[in-house]
C-alpha positions in Angstrom: 80.8 143.2 56.3 83.0 145.5 54.3 86.5 144.2 53.5 88.6 146.7 55.7 86.4 145.9 58.7 86.8 142.2 58.2 90.5 142.5 57.8 90.8 144.6 61.0 88.6 142.1 62.9 90.7 139.2 61.8 93.9 141.0 62.8 92.4 141.8 66.2 91.2 138.2 66.8 94.7 137.0 65.7 96.4 139.3 68.2 94.0 138.2 71.0 94.6 134.6 70.2 98.4 135.1 70.3 98.1 136.7 73.8 96.7 133.6 75.3 99.7 131.5 74.1 103.0 131.0 75.8 104.2 128.8 78.6 101.6 127.4 80.8 102.5 126.9 84.4 101.4 123.7 85.9 99.4 124.2 89.0 100.6 122.4 92.1 97.9 120.1 93.2 97.7 119.1 96.9 97.3 115.5 97.9 93.8 114.8 99.3 95.4 113.7 102.5 96.8 117.3 103.0 93.4 119.0 102.6 90.3 119.3 104.8 89.0 116.1 103.2 91.8 114.1 104.8 89.4 112.1 107.1 87.2 111.1 104.1 90.2 110.0 102.1 91.9 108.0 104.8 88.7 106.4 106.2 88.4 103.6 103.5 92.0 102.5 104.3 91.3 102.4 108.0 88.1 100.4 107.5 90.0 98.0 105.2 92.7 97.5 107.9 90.2 96.8 110.6 88.3 94.4 108.4 91.5 92.5 107.5 92.5 92.3 111.2 89.1 90.9 112.1 89.3 88.4 109.3 92.7 87.3 110.4 91.6 86.9 114.0 88.5 84.9 112.8 90.7 82.7 110.6 93.1 82.0 113.4 90.2 81.0 115.7 88.7 78.7 113.1 92.1 77.1 112.5 92.6 76.6 116.2 89.1 75.0 116.5 89.9 72.7 113.6 93.2 71.6 115.1 91.4 70.9 118.4 88.6 69.0 116.9 90.9 66.9 114.8 92.9 66.0 117.9 96.2 67.4 116.6 97.6 67.6 120.1 99.8 70.6 119.5 98.7 73.2 121.9 99.7 76.9 121.6 
């Protein structure tokens, strides 16, 4: 490449690179719960809540059965 063409090309690329600079606005990102995927995002928490409730009920039933089999005498 001849020297003047190389110089012009470098100046042109430098100007193009400078045009891309500046302040970048940060894009607002929606929470997944606020999008069409809300049901998919909240489903695991709902399943966990149901599982925990079932475990608590089962634990209470086992504890009641243990108290009754040991003859604790305190009735609920």
